[in-house]
C-alpha positions, 0 to 999 in steps of 0.5 A: 478504377477505385472509388474511395469511400467518403470517411463519413460512410466507412465510419458508418459501415463500421458501425454497421458491421459491430452492430450486425455482429451483435445481432446475430451473436451473444458475447461469451460473458453473457451466456446464462451459466457460463462462469467468468473470472477476474481476481488480484495478483498472479496472472491477474496482476495488481493493476485494480489496487486502489490503495496499500497501508504498511504492506510492500511488494515481495517475490510470489509464485510462479514468478509473480509479485505478491504482497507483505507487511513491510517491515518498520523502519526509522525516518528522520525527523526533525528531532533526529539527531543521527541516522545512519542509512544506505542509499540507493548508490550503496554508501552510508550517509546520515539520513538526518543530515547533521554528520558526514562520513570522514572514513568507513571500515565496515562492509554493507551486508544484505545477507544478515540484514537485521531489519530491512535490506541491509545492515552493517558488518564490523570487524574485531580491530577494525576502526569502524566508520568516523562521523563529523558533526554538523551545525545542529548536532547534539556533538558539536561544538557549544550544543546543550543537551535536553532528553535523548536517546540512542538506540540500535539493533545489535548481533555481536559476534565477539563482545571483547572488552573495550570494543565499541559501539559508539564513541565521541571524544570533546574538550571544555575549557573551564577557568583555563583548565582543560576538562576531557569530555566523552561517550562511550558505548562499549563492552566489559566483562561481556556486559554493555556499558554506557558512560559519560565522562564530563557531559552532565557538566551543567549548571555548575561545571564540576566534573561528573562521570556518570556509568550505566552498566548492563545487568545481563551478559551479551550473548554473542549471535544473539539479536538484541535491540539495545536503547538508553534514554535521558529523562531530564525530569528526573535525570533517569538514564535508563537502559533497555534490552529488547524494551525491558529495563535492564538497569538504571542510574541518574544523573542527579547531584547525589545520583538519587531520584529527586536530586538536582538533574545536571544538564548534558552539554558538549565543549568547544573542542568537539571531536569526531564520532566513531561507530563500531570501533573495534567491534566484531558483528553486526549493527542495524537501525542505529538512531539518536533522538533529541527526546525521550523515545518511548515506542522504539520499533522492537519487532520487525513487523508492526503490532498493528495491521497492513491494508490492501484495498482494490478498486471496484471490479466491474462484473459488467451488469447489474445482476451478475451473481458472485459464485465464489472467492478463492484466496492464495495466501501464505500464513505462517503460525500465528500471522493471518489476513483477513479478507473481506468483500462488498457487491453493489450495483452503482458506484455512487452506493460504494460507501454505503454498502456493507463489507463481509468477512470470507469464512474461509480461503476457498468460499464457494457457496456465495451468491451476492447479486450485483455489477460490482465487487471491491475486496479489503485484505487486513495483513497481521504479523504473528505474535512475536512480530517477526513473521509476515503473511503473504497474500499470492492472489485472489480468485473471483468467479461469477455468473454475468447476468444477461442482456434482455432478449429482444421483442418478437413478431416485429412488424410495421405499417406504412402511412402518410410520412409516418410509420406504425411499429407493433411487436410482442414483449420480450420475455422476462420480468426485468424489461422496462422498455425499448430502443427503436432504431431506424435508417435508411439502409440495412443494418444502418440505422442513423436515421435524422428525420422522425419528429421524435428524434434521431436513432435510437428513439426510446419507449416506454414498455409498450408494444406499439408506436407511431414514428412521424415526419417520415418522407413518402417514399423512401424506404426505412428499415427498423429493429427493436432492443428491450431495455432492462433495469441496468439500462446498459443498452446491450440487449439483441436486435430484434429481426429487421423490418422495412417499411416505405412511408405512403400518402 
């Protein structure tokens, strides 16, 4: 017949086995001279990440994930009038929420995206995309404009005369007379033309058409950023290609600077907005803003940097020695990843620790000591801002510090309700005290009898200690563990001694 052990006894037995194993074995990470490893990326994964700024995941080596700079992209803000994007369902939508897609005669391409993951591909003779404006939109009925900016990335296949990038038609009724309004961005003689017919109608409601014609011809197949912006203070309409002024004219009374500025306004008969009608090529990052934009995204990557910061890696114990840090990174010409680290013994001292920059991608002469290490990586694109560095993996090598050895020559002397223990100091100058474990069975140190408290009892850097309040005639078992400055209490158990108090 079998009798089940009470739950408390099972727990005590399990604890006894753990303590027994600790007494006769040393963890591999604590064996002096045995190098240990941790890291980030690759087989280590990215679970230690604390923070990433301006970075994104990309395909890495050997099927693992890596990190690179995030490409610049626009997000709709309170002054965004139109910002077509491709949603998670593969549909084109206006992320500003002011326009609805009525019809679409264009393709979504991922292979030919100029920025990000996808772009719009138009074909010659196609109808493009038709948008219907809603309340609050610039091209909606009766809307008076102020400063504005229209921009897009374009890669034309054939810049055919009359093919359009953006177009809008409307009407304005003045004293019973209908006045046609239009905005067109189109090709003429391989140049991009921005034409505003009767849009700048205020303050006198007189017909007024203004054109801004590009000075340089558009090159088929060449990717370029095009922008037109209106300054209501001066009336200047400035056309820029890749951030550089290409042409300028003035929507003023006499079409020159210093004259009365004319104000744009949409009439009561506002119609649809058309994108890419008849155009052949790729459009990306098209945006209309109700402000004078001075900082468009001209490059694939920001001229600033991206940052990756890890959580502290726990090396196990204070005094662990950093051996080396190996960084696996891919650096296009002119791009870089600057990796720095800091080592410290306490999480409380994290922010007070100084960063040190790695001088090479495989630095093996490190000798920093501490329990924790934290990494920081700063990513920089190449000079033109078109290539990003990639961080694949960081490999940290270190030597864990060893727990203190146990005291030797442990012996006990029985007294009346007491036991006096004596021992020789544990070797090494890091020991600061000892923990005395006791109990009534071998290896089960769960004693509660002693006046000094439950097992274990912590004492200073002594070689003798008396436990009182014990029961005469009852056998007690003792072991002692050295305690070092780390106070991690992971030292080895000394030889067990047994003593029976007697009167």
